[in-house]
N, C-alpha and C positions, 0 to 999 in steps of 0.2 A: 553623922555620916561623913565618911571620908572620902573622894569620889576621884580616879584618875581617869583622863581621857587620853585615848592613846589618838596621837596625830601623826598623816602621814604630807609630806610637802610631795606635791604632785604638779605637772605642768596644766598650766590655763586651755582647756580644750577649745580655747581659740589659737593657740601655738602651732606653727609651723614646725613640725619633726623631722629632724635629720638625724644622720647616724655618720660617726667617722672610723678612722684606723680600721679601713675595709668592714664598716658595718657591725662592729664589734662593741661600738662604745656608743652611748647616747650625747647627742651633741647638746649641751645645755645653752649654747651661746644665742641670744636675744630670745630666749624662751624665760614668760613670765611664771612663776608658781605660786600654789593658790596651797589653802588648806584643802586636802580631800574632802569632796562634798558629802560623804557619808560620815566623816569623822564631824564636818562641821553641824550635823543635825544631831550629833550625841552632844558636842559641846553645847548647843543651845540646851537640850536636854537638861545636862547637868547644872545650866546656869538658872531653869527653874527650880529645880533641888535648892541650889544655893539661896535663891531669894524666898523661896515658899517654906522651906525647912530647914534652915539656917546651915544646909552643907559647906563644907569645905572642898574647893575643887581645884585640883594641879593637872595640869597638861605633860602631855611627855613625847618627845620625837627621838628617833635614832637617826642620825644625821650631821653633817661636818656644819661649819658657823654658819656656811651659806643658807643653812635651815631657817637662823634666827629670827628673821623677819616675819615667816610665818607663825614661828611662835609667840612670837612678841605680839601680832594679831591675837591669838587666843587671850593673851595677858590682859589687852585692851579691853576686850570686848567684856572680861570680867572674871578669867581666873584668877586666882589667889597666887600661884606660884608655877614655874615651870621647869622641865628637865630635860636635858639634852645629851641624849648619847654620842658620843665624839665619837663617830664610825660611821662608814659608808654601809644602807643596809643593803646587803649582798643577795639576800633572801630571806622569803617567811620562817624559816625557822630560826635564822640567827636575830629577826627583829624580835619574834615573841620572848625567845631567851633574854635578851636585853631588858624588855618590859618585864618580864615576870620575876628578874631579880630589882628593878624597883619596886615593884608591886608588894615583894615580901620585905624591902628593908621599910616601905612606907605603911606597912599595914592597913591599905586601902580595904573599904568594904563592897567598893562597887566599881569595875573597871568598866569603862567604856569605850568600843572601839567600832571603827566602821567596819560592815561586811566583807567590804573589799575596797583597795584602792582603786582611782580610775585608771590609773598609769598601767600596773601592770595584771591586776583584775586576777590575782590569785585565790584571793578570799580564804587564805590558810591563818593568819596571824590570831585571829579571835578565838578558835578551837584549839589550835597549838598553846597558846598560853593559857586557857582554862585548863587544858590537861596537864601541863607544867605545874602551874598551881593547886591542882586539884581542887577546883573551884567550880561551883555551878556554871551552867551555859545554855543563853539563849540565843540562837543566830537569827538573821533576817529580822528583826525587832524593830515592830514596828508600834510599840506604845510599850508604857514602862510607869509604874506608880510601885511607890514605896511606902511602907506604913513599919514602922518600926525595923524590926528584922525581916518582916516580910515584905516578898515582891509579886507583883502582879504584872505578866509582861505579855504581850499579843505578838503574834509572828506572822509574818506570810509562809504559807505551803501550796501546795500544787492542788489548786481550784477551789483557794479560798484561805483562813485564817484559823490559826489557832491560839486560845488562850492558854496560858500555864499559870500555877501559883508555884513559887520557889522561896530559896529563903537567901540572906546574905550569909557569907561573901558570892558575890553574883561577878562574871564578866557576861556581856551581850555585846552581839554584833550588831551596830543599828545602821538604819537607812533611812531613806525617804519614807516622810509618815511617821517617824518617832516625835517631830515636831512639823506643824504645816511651814511649808515655804518661806511665808509671808512674816514668818518669826523668827525668821534668822536674823543675825545682828550686826548692825556694819558699827564699827568702833567709831565712837565722836573725840572730840577732841579732849574732854576731860578724861575719858578713857587711856587714850593715848599718851596723857603727858602721866596719867597714874603708872600706866604700865614701866615706864623707865625707872619708876623706884620698887617697882616688886622684883622678887628674886627669879634669878634663871640660874640653875646649877647646871655645870657641867660636870659629867661623869664620864670616864673611861669605861669600854664595852670590856666585860668579863669573855674570859678566854673560851674562842668558838671557833670550830670549823666550820664555813659554810658547806653545806650538803648538796650546791647544786652551784652552778656555774654559766653563766650567759656565754654562748658558741658563737652567735651572730641572730641580727636584729632584721627582719625584711619587711619592709613595706606592704601594703594591701596591692592587689595588681591594680591596675587602673581601669575605670569601668568603659566598656565598648560603647561604641559610637551609638546613637541613638537614631532610628529612622521616624519619621514623622509619617501620619497617612491620614491622607482628608476624612473627614467622620463619615461622609456619605460613601467611600469608596471601601466598602466590605469585603469584597472579592480580592482586592490587594491585601488587604488587612489578614484575611483566612490564608492568602497565597504566602504570606510571610511566617506566618504561624506555624504554617505545615511545612514550608519547604526549607526556610533558614533556623528558625528557633525551634524547629521540629519538636514543639509540644503538643501539638494535635494532629 
């Protein structure tokens, strides 16, 4: 089985976010970038398939040279080969088009992507990718088992979970639950040294027109002030809820 894990290079959640050029561009200065958490769950599951079923695992990302430390981390964790499309990921459709070309050229049986990235939260890429490729698709996937050409997946739905049976080739949008958080891997020194010898292919993007464009970024409004009320002063609490908050 040949697996492609799609990776997004996203800001660490502890990073302070700022914008430049009249709030039209994201300011990357001082920002630490990491593997998108939903993608990391997928990468860990792919490594399980590699170790238990002898799968070959490749990783791919769409991004400039600045994304290579992130993809090198995936190689250090155990991926066999990496591919970087040398382009700025302008929108979900553009990213899906680039990844679809990689899948076609690589003849992958299973494509694992995160259900969404934590920076833009678009949640578009896995579904568009599956449509472009004509592959079966399971989104919000929290469990995946492969037996030959058959796959059993569990996904989250409103009010519960749904278990599905499908076949390869398959695209999934993975998330937390695909593996336990305790199973996520940190590269060790041996893995880091071996990653330097693994292949990282840089390819140019296919011709594509972006279908969307960023007009302006806006931070959330600052939170309002907090009024503390003594636990014994119920009358004051009721007065504030009625006259200021106007919720009762």
